[in-house]
C-alpha positions in Angstrom: 100.5 64.6 -3.5 98.0 62.5 -1.6 95.3 63.4 -4.2 97.6 62.1 -6.9 98.2 58.8 -5.1 94.4 58.4 -4.5 93.8 59.1 -8.2 96.4 56.5 -9.2 94.9 54.0 -6.8 91.4 54.6 -8.1 92.7 54.4 -11.6 94.4 51.1 -11.0 91.3 49.6 -9.3 89.1 50.8 -12.1 91.1 49.2 -14.8 91.6 46.0 -12.7 87.9 45.6 -12.4 87.4 46.4 -16.1 90.0 43.8 -17.0 88.3 41.1 -14.8 84.9 42.1 -16.3 86.3 41.8 -19.8 87.9 38.5 -19.1 84.6 37.2 -17.6 82.7 38.4 -20.7 85.1 36.7 -23.1 85.0 33.4 -21.2 81.2 33.6 -21.1 81.0 34.4 -24.8 83.3 31.5 -25.7 81.3 29.2 -23.4 78.0 30.4 -24.9 79.4 30.0 -28.4 80.3 26.4 -27.8 77.0 25.5 -26.1 74.3 27.7 -27.6 75.8 28.5 -31.0 76.5 24.8 -31.7 74.6 22.6 -29.3 73.2 22.8 -25.8 74.8 21.0 -22.9 77.9 19.6 -24.6 81.2 18.6 -23.0 84.6 19.5 -24.2 86.7 16.5 -24.9 90.4 16.1 -26.1 91.1 17.4 -29.6 88.0 19.6 -29.5 85.7 16.7 -30.3 82.3 16.9 -28.7 80.8 13.4 -28.0 77.1 12.8 -27.3 76.3 9.4 -25.8 79.6 8.2 -27.3 77.9 7.7 -30.7 77.4 11.2 -32.1 80.5 13.3 -32.4 81.2 16.8 -33.7 84.6 18.3 -34.5 84.4 21.8 -33.2 87.8 22.8 -34.7 86.4 21.9 -38.2 83.2 23.9 -37.6 85.2 26.9 -36.3 87.6 26.6 -39.3 84.7 26.7 -41.8 83.0 29.6 -40.0 86.3 31.6 -40.1 86.7 30.8 -43.8 83.2 32.1 -44.4 83.9 35.3 -42.4 87.2 35.9 -44.2 86.0 35.2 -47.8 82.3 35.4 -48.3 81.4 38.4 -50.4 77.7 38.8 -49.4 76.1 39.6 -46.1 76.7 37.0 -43.4 73.7 35.2 -42.0 72.3 36.1 -38.6 73.2 33.9 -35.6 69.7 32.5 -35.6 69.9 31.5 -39.3 73.3 30.0 -38.8 72.0 27.9 -35.9 69.1 26.8 -38.0 71.5 25.7 -40.8 73.7 23.7 -38.4 70.7 22.0 -36.9 69.2 21.2 -40.3 72.5 19.7 -41.3 72.6 17.5 -38.2 69.2 16.1 -38.9 70.0 15.7 -42.6 73.1 13.7 -41.7 70.9 11.0 -40.2 69.9 10.2 -43.9 66.4 9.4 -42.7 63.3 10.6 -44.6 61.4 10.7 -41.3 63.9 12.9 -39.4 63.7 16.7 -39.8 64.5 20.0 -38.1 62.0 22.8 -38.5 62.9 26.4 -37.9 60.7 28.6 -35.6 58.7 29.9 -38.6 58.4 26.4 -40.1 57.2 25.1 -36.8 54.4 27.6 -36.8 53.4 26.6 -40.3 53.6 22.9 -39.3 51.2 23.4 -36.4 48.8 25.3 -38.5 48.7 22.6 -41.1 47.6 20.0 -38.5 44.3 21.9 -37.7 41.6 19.3 -38.6 39.0 22.0 -39.4 40.0 24.6 -41.9 39.0 26.7 -44.9 40.5 25.4 -48.1 39.8 23.0 -50.9 39.8 19.5 -49.2 43.0 17.6 -50.0 45.3 15.5 -48.0 49.0 15.9 -49.1 52.1 13.8 -48.9 55.8 14.2 -49.9 57.1 11.9 -52.6 60.8 12.5 -51.9 61.0 15.5 -54.3 57.8 17.4 -54.3 54.4 17.5 -52.6 51.5 15.6 -54.3 47.9 14.9 -53.5 47.4 11.8 -51.4 43.6 12.0 -51.0 40.8 14.2 -52.2 37.9 14.5 -49.8 34.6 13.5 -51.4 32.4 16.4 -52.5 35.0 18.9 -51.5 35.9 21.9 -53.8 39.0 19.9 -55.0 36.9 16.9 -55.7 34.3 18.9 -57.7 37.1 20.7 -59.6 38.7 17.4 -60.7 41.9 17.2 -58.7 43.0 13.5 -58.2 45.3 11.4 -56.1 48.9 11.5 -57.3 48.6 15.0 -58.8 51.9 16.7 -58.2 51.6 20.3 -57.1 53.9 22.6 -59.1 52.7 26.0 -58.0 50.1 27.8 -55.8 49.0 31.3 -56.9 52.1 31.3 -59.3 54.5 30.6 -56.4 56.7 27.6 -57.0 56.0 24.6 -54.7 58.9 22.5 -56.0 60.9 20.8 -53.2 58.4 22.2 -50.6 57.0 20.0 -47.9 53.3 19.3 -47.4 53.0 21.4 -44.3 54.2 24.5 -46.2 52.1 23.8 -49.4 49.0 23.3 -47.3 49.2 26.7 -45.7 49.5 28.3 -49.2 46.4 26.4 -50.4 44.3 27.3 -47.4 42.5 30.6 -47.2 39.2 32.3 -46.3 36.0 30.7 -47.5 34.8 32.2 -50.8 38.3 33.2 -52.1 40.0 31.5 -55.0 43.3 29.7 -55.2 45.1 28.8 -58.4 46.9 25.5 -58.4 49.1 24.1 -61.1 49.6 20.4 -61.1 51.5 17.7 -63.1 49.5 14.6 -64.0 51.5 12.2 -66.1 52.8 14.2 -69.0 50.2 16.9 -68.6 50.4 20.2 -66.7 47.0 21.5 -65.7 45.9 24.7 -63.9 42.8 24.8 -61.6 41.2 27.9 -60.2 39.3 26.6 -57.1 36.9 28.4 -54.8 37.8 27.7 -51.1 35.1 26.5 -48.7 34.8 25.5 -45.0 36.3 22.0 -44.7 35.2 19.8 -41.8 37.4 16.7 -41.9 35.6 13.7 -40.5 38.5 11.2 -40.0 36.0 8.4 -39.4 32.9 8.0 -41.5 30.7 5.0 -42.4 28.0 3.9 -44.8 25.9 0.8 -45.4 26.5 -1.2 -48.6 25.5 -4.6 -50.1 22.6 -6.3 -51.8 20.5 -6.1 -48.7 22.1 -3.2 -46.9 24.0 -5.6 -44.7 27.6 -4.6 -45.1 29.2 -1.8 -43.2 32.0 0.3 -44.8 34.0 2.3 -42.3 36.5 4.8 -43.8 39.4 6.1 -41.6 41.2 8.9 -43.4 43.9 9.2 -40.7 44.3 8.3 -37.0 44.7 12.0 -36.1 42.5 14.7 -34.7 43.1 17.5 -32.2 44.3 14.8 -29.8 43.9 11.0 -29.4 41.0 11.4 -27.0 39.0 13.4 -29.7 39.8 10.8 -32.4 38.7 8.0 -30.1 35.4 9.8 -29.5 34.9 10.0 -33.2 35.4 6.3 -33.5 33.0 5.6 -30.6 30.3 7.7 -32.3 30.6 5.7 -35.5 30.6 2.4 -33.6 27.5 3.4 -31.6 25.7 4.4 -34.7 26.4 1.1 -36.4 25.4 -1.0 -33.4 22.2 0.9 -32.9 21.1 0.5 -36.6 18.0 -1.7 -36.9 19.8 -4.3 -39.1 22.9 -4.7 -37.0 22.3 -8.3 -36.0 22.0 -9.3 -39.6 25.1 -7.6 -40.9 27.3 -9.9 -43.0 30.7 -8.1 -42.7 32.6 -5.0 -42.1 35.0 -3.4 -44.6 37.6 -1.1 -42.9 38.9 1.2 -45.6 42.5 2.4 -44.8 43.5 3.4 -48.3 45.7 6.6 -48.4 45.7 6.6 -44.6 49.2 7.9 -43.6 48.9 6.8 -39.9 48.6 8.9 -36.8 48.3 8.2 -33.1 49.5 4.7 -32.1 47.2 4.8 -29.0 44.2 5.5 -31.3 45.0 2.6 -33.7 45.3 0.3 -30.6 41.9 1.6 -29.5 40.4 0.7 -32.9 41.9 -2.7 -33.0 40.3 -3.4 -29.6 36.9 -3.3 -31.4 37.8 -6.3 -33.6 40.3 -8.5 -31.7 39.4 -10.7 -28.7 40.4 -9.2 -25.3 44.0 -10.2 -24.2 45.5 -10.9 -27.6 48.9 -9.5 -28.6 48.5 -6.7 -31.3 51.7 -4.7 -31.2 55.3 -4.6 -30.1 57.4 -1.4 -29.7 61.2 -1.4 -29.6 63.4 1.5 -28.6 67.0 2.3 -29.6 68.3 0.1 -26.7 66.4 -2.9 -28.0 64.0 -2.8 -25.1 60.5 -4.1 -26.1 57.0 -3.4 -24.8 54.1 -5.6 -25.8 50.6 -4.3 -26.2 47.4 -6.4 -26.0 43.8 -5.7 -26.4 42.2 -4.6 -23.1 38.5 -4.4 -23.7 35.6 -6.4 -25.3 35.0 -5.0 -28.8 31.6 -4.6 -30.4 32.6 -6.0 -33.8 34.5 -9.1 -32.7 31.8 -11.4 -34.2 31.7 -9.8 -37.7 33.8 -11.0 -40.6 36.4 -8.3 -41.4 38.1 -7.1 -44.5 40.8 -4.5 -44.3 41.3 -2.5 -47.5 44.8 -0.9 -48.0 46.9 0.5 -50.8 50.4 1.8 -51.5 49.8 4.9 -49.4 48.6 3.1 -46.3 51.3 3.7 -43.8 52.4 3.4 -40.2 49.3 3.1 -37.9 47.4 1.7 -40.9 50.0 -1.0 -41.3 49.9 -1.7 -37.5 46.2 -2.4 -37.8 46.4 -4.5 -40.9 49.1 -6.7 -39.4 47.4 -7.0 -36.0 44.3 -8.3 -37.9 46.4 -10.6 -40.1 48.5 -12.1 -37.3 45.5 -12.7 -35.1 43.7 -14.4 -38.1 40.9 -12.0 -37.5 40.2 -11.0 -41.1 41.5 -10.6 -44.7 43.8 -7.9 -46.0 42.7 -6.7 -49.5 44.1 -4.2 -52.0 47.7 -3.2 -52.8 51.0 -3.6 -51.0 51.4 -0.8 -48.4 54.0 1.9 -48.1 56.3 0.3 -45.5 56.8 2.6 -42.5 57.6 0.6 -39.4 58.7 3.4 -37.2 57.1 5.9 -34.8 58.0 9.6 -34.8 58.3 12.0 -32.0 57.6 15.7 -32.5 59.7 17.7 -30.1 58.5 21.3 -30.3 59.9 22.9 -27.1 63.4 23.7 -28.3 64.9 26.9 -26.8 65.0 28.6 -30.2 61.3 27.9 -31.0 62.3 25.2 -33.5 61.0 21.6 -33.8 62.6 18.2 -34.2 60.7 15.4 -35.8 62.6 12.2 -35.3 62.0 8.4 -35.3 62.4 7.3 -31.7 61.2 3.6 -31.9 60.2 1.0 -34.3 57.1 -1.2 -34.1 56.6 -4.9 -34.9 53.6 -7.0 -35.6 52.6 -9.7 -33.2 54.7 -12.2 -35.3 57.7 -9.9 -35.0 57.6 -8.4 -38.5 58.8 -4.8 -38.9 57.8 -3.2 -42.3 60.1 -0.9 -44.3 60.3 0.4 -47.8 61.7 -3.0 -49.0 59.4 -5.2 -46.9 55.9 -3.8 -46.9 52.6 -5.3 -45.8 51.3 -7.6 -48.6 47.6 -8.1 -48.9 46.1 -11.6 -48.7 44.2 -10.7 -51.9 45.7 -8.3 -54.4 43.1 -6.1 -56.1 43.8 -3.1 -58.4 41.7 0.1 -58.4 40.4 1.2 -61.8 40.7 5.0 -61.6 38.8 5.6 -64.8 35.7 3.7 -63.5 36.1 5.5 -60.1 36.1 9.0 -61.5 33.8 8.6 -64.5 31.2 6.1 -63.1 31.8 6.2 -59.3 32.5 2.5 -59.3 35.1 1.4 -56.8 36.6 -1.9 -58.2 38.4 -2.8 -54.9 35.2 -2.5 -52.8 33.3 -4.3 -55.5 35.8 -7.2 -55.3 35.3 -7.4 -51.5 31.5 -7.4 -51.9 31.9 -10.3 -54.4 33.9 -12.2 -51.8 31.2 -11.6 -49.1 28.3 -12.7 -51.3 30.0 -15.6 -53.2 
């Protein structure tokens, strides 16, 4: 009898503990579903509406309703939790309706980081996204792509027969890159023509800052900045310093008539690095940039060192693909009346992006986090770009057939008039 009572007691305790454990598990699951499955660190508000900073709200009832409908009706295999999370996060960033805001999955994040390696084996092209597809922004001189005949504005249709339609540049670049000596087949669209190239890959060492001496008496310096990016800002600044030192130490430096700073096809880069470059040209203490965050708070930046090129006449060459940091530089020079802007109207990107790559799921968010303004308070966008002081077209036929750069020739004419 006592044994029976003991058994019943143990039985009751066992199932009581089991019930409490189950209840704890269910509550933990629901909490985890609401926080991890949808967003991290969100607060439950009335009517199942989650509010973030009182600006960004999500109706959890609606999300749960759609998920239930999918589970009840969808005839194919349901996505994994990871894939569903990725889809929700992509949708959130897409809802911002901002071309500079994007969520990258764990795999896409890996590809994105690989695409930023400044030294690689490939064909030597800089890519951009035109809103629909990836196209060539710039072809590095004497690279395999240059020698094969690829040109700026060529739209990439496929790589090794794999469609690249609607693919972003960071994805396309990893398909183009490969071991030195191997071949890659690229199909491009150029106007109404579709052309295939079979190009042998090589080691590509990207020098983001290069220079050469031009002019009737070798007295004009042309400095080309492909992008304000390298492994980090410090490495870029070192590259800039090496070029400056080489120019200053040249035997004819005291007799130089002008500097041409070529920022054509330059998509931007580190804001700290473009400020470092501006320091070389603008007098110490002058206002060169204003940054404004989403609260309307502003920070002013001024030159903080004596530059080695402050005494030389300056011409900044831009085109329709000069963006962001390139535009910062052009407007700093223009507003300080330090030089002339020559070429074509720029892209119009007056925002700075932040890359947040430490998400708990391995994903990445790329998001505009502040805008920048010129010293006069001008903030460029797609409808209000940087307009050159002197508009000059580039004759592509002369450039590719005879290696004559009509925009640089126009600047040389201004210098020697």
